[in-house]
N, C-alpha and C positions, 0 to 999 in steps of 0.2 A: 767821071761823072759829067754828063752833059747838062748844060743850062737850058731851061725852057723859057719861052716868052709868052706873055699873056697880056692882052690889052685890058685896061680898066678905066673907069671914070669916077670922079668924086660924086657923092650924092649928099643932099642936104636934108631930105625928108627922113622921118623915122616912124616907128610904130608898126604894129601888125598889119593895119590896113594898107599902109604905104608899101610894106614888104610884099603883100599879096599882089598889089598892082604891078610891082616890078616883075614878079614871077610870071604873071599873065602876059607881060610884054617881052618875055624871053630873057630876063636878066636875073642874076643871083646877087642878093645883098651880101656884102663882105666887109670885113674890117681889117685894117693894117695897123699893127702895133709893134712897139719895140721898147727896149729898156730906157726909161726916162723920157720917152717921147709921147706926144699927144697922139692918141689914136685917130686914124682917118677912116671915115665911112666911105665906102665905094661900091661899085657894082662891076660884075663881069658878065659877058654874054654866055648863056647856057651852051650854045653851039661851040664857042671857043673853049670853054672848060671841058666839054666832052672830048674835044680833039686833044687837049692836053692830057686827059686821063688815059687816052689810048697810047700816047707816047710815054706815059709814066705809070704803068700798071700797078706798081708797088706803093705809089703815093709819097715816095721820099725823093726829094730832089730840089735843087735851087730853081726858083722861078723869078724871072725878071718881069715885074709888073710895070708896064708902060702906061703912065697916066698923062693924058694930054694936059699941057700947061704946068706939069710938075716934073720932078726928077724921076728917074727910073728907080723903082724900089727892088733891091736885091733881097729876096725873101724866100721863106719856106712855108709850105702849107702845114699849118699846125692842127687844125680841126676842120672836118667837113661834116656838117649836120645834115642828115637825110630824113625824109619822111619814113616812118616805120613800116608803112604798107606799100606805098608807091615807089619808094627808094629815090624820089626826086630830091635833088640837092636844095636845101632850104637856106643854108648860110655857110660861109667859109671864113675862117680866121687865117690871116697871113702874118707871120712873124718877120718883121724887118730885120735883116742881118747886117752885121758890121764885120768887115774883114779884120781878122786877128782876134775876134771874140768867139770863144767856144760856145756851142749850144748843145742842149740835151735832146736827143731824138731816139725814137724807137724804130729800129731797123728790122725788117722781116728776115727770117731765116728759111732757107730752102735746101732740101737734100738733093745730092747728085750721086748717081750710081746705084747699083744693087748690092746690098750687103752680102757678105759670105754667109752669114747666119740665116738670111732669108732663103738662100739656095739650099740650106740644110733643113728647111722646114720652119724656121723662125719667122717672126713678124716684126717689121720695122715700125716703131711708134715714135711720132714726134710729140714730145711732151711740152716744149716751149716753142712758140712761133715768132717771138720778137725778142731782140736784145736791146737794152737801153745803154746808149753810149754818150760820151761827151766828145765833141769833135769840132774842128774848124769847119766852117761852111764849105770851103773849097775841097774838103776831103770827105764829104758825106758820101756813103755808099748807099745805093738804092735798095740793095739786098745783099745778104751774106750767103754765098753758095757753099755748102759744106759737103765734102766727099765722104760718103758713108760706106763705101765699097769694102773697107777692111773690117767692118764690125762683125763680130761673131756672136752667137747666141749668148746672152748674159752680159755683153759689153755695152758701154755707153759713151756718148760724147757730151762733155759738159761745156759750159760757157767759156771756161778758162782754156779749153782746148782749141777754140776757134780763132783763126787769124783775123783780127779786126784792123790790121794796118797801124796807122799812127793814132787811131782813136783810143779813148780811155774808157774802159768798161765801167759803167755806172749801175751795175747789177750784181747779183750774187754769183760769184765765179764758180761755185759748186753746183749750181742749178743744172739739172739734166736737160739736154736739148733733144737728143735722139738716143734710143736704145733698142736692142733687138731682144725680144722676149720669146719664150716657148709658148706655142699655142695653148690656150686654156682648153682643157678637156672637160666638157660638161657631162657628168654621169647621168644616164637616162634612168629616171625613177619610174618604175613600173607600178601602176595602181594595184593595190591589194584587193583582190576579188574575194567576196564571201564564198565559202564552199557551198556549192549547190548539191544537196543530197538527191539521190535517185528517188523517184516517186514512191517506190516500194518501201524505202527506208523511212520516208516521211510518214506513210500510213502506219507502218509498224511502230514508229515512235509514238504516234497518237494513240494507238491501241494500248500500248504499254502504260501510258499515263492514265488511260481510262480504267485499266485493271487496278492500278495502284490506288486510284480514288475510291473504287468500290470496296477494296479491302480495308481501307481506312474507315469508311462509313460503317462497315460490318463490325469492326473492332470497337467503334464508338458506341454502337447499339448494345453490344455485349457488356460493355463497361457500365452503361446506364442501367441495365437489368440487374447487375450485381448490387448497384447502389440502391 
């Protein structure tokens, strides 16, 4: 795992108005915190953070925050808050790390290879996209790459089957991560059409009902005469 560097500077202002001004000036408000430590308010440049994201596409990795006039903070990006529409970064939380202290992180999982079952007509589905682990900062993996090439139709890979090195799984070991399923067949439901009678049959049916009505009226007249 490579360590990344990012320059930051401390800030004193706070509040939404101050944060908006920082963003207009090309800076991102952030906070640095650790266990039993006083949180530090800081900022990083938007362009510097964008460069870091290019080097760290999965968002997992140790970042050395270089703060002028302060020590270098060995940290990990814990949370990145983004605007729901523009996707602009609004705020970043950095967790200050200490060597020898395990931390809990969610590491992305990625598939490698083409399953045997997919070649047989099945479909590979990824059910779980992250695994929660406890690990020493120096041993953090940015992503777990899992070989799925041996999966047949109906077979699965669970969390307990994935090699996570010296990390400790802090998740459900029985949780399915990948499986190959049979394609779902959707039966076509044809609309039920009303039977359309030929025109001659429609006319004949109408005449038949007319005759029945006349016969009934005749019977009713005879019955009234007897009465």
